[in-house]
N, C-alpha and C positions, 0 to 999 in steps of 0.2 A: 657295546661298552665292555672293555676288558676289566679284569679285576683291579689293575693299577689305575684305572680311570674312574673307579667308583667314587661316590661322594661320601666323605666321612664327616662326622659331626664334631663339635667342640670337645666333648669329653674324650674322644679317641685321639684328637690332635694333641691335647694336653698330655695325655698318657704317653703317646709315642715320642713327643719332643722333650718332655720334662720341663716345659715352660709354664710360668704362671699366667693367669688371665691377663694381668696388666702388661707383662712383658710381651706376650703374644700380640696384643692389640697395638702396643708401641712399635713393635717390629713391622706390623702391617702398615702403619702410618709412615714409617721410615722407608718403606719399600724393600725391607730386608726379610720379609716373609710373604708367602703367597696370600693374596687377598681372598676373602670369602666369595662364594657365588651364591646368589639367591636361588633357593629351591622351592620356595612357596612364599605366601604373603608374610608369614611370621617365622620362616625358617631359612637357615643358610648353612652352608657347609664348605668343605674344601675338596678339591680334586686330590685324590690320594697320590697320583703321580707327581703333582706339584709339591706336596708335603715330602714325598720321598726324595725329590731333588734337593730340598732344603736340608733334610737329614743327612744326605750324602756329603754336603759341603756347606754347613751353616755360616761359616765366616765369609765366604765369597758369594753367597747367594744374593742376587738382586732380582726383584720382580720385573718381568718383562711387560711390555705393553698389553699383552693379552690378559694379565692378572690385575691390571689397574682399571679403574673406571674410565669410560670413554672420555677423551678430551676433545672430541670432534663435534660435540653438541653445540648448537647455536650457529650453524652454517659456516664455520670457519674451515671447512674441509677443502683442500686444494683439489682441483679437478683436472 
């Protein structure tokens, strides 16, 4: 794991982006900010590389399928 792929926590994300809690979570729901990844039962964080992509171009950023919850659950996967 490189330094840019380390997991950063909420406090660091808020400090680096300047977003408030509510704006951050609204942007995640809208797909305009990287989604969290689960790192333990009660913990989550963000890939630093994903946050860096958002910081580089926040207006044009759109979450890709790797950052969103899986939509293939329930056996609807094409084979």
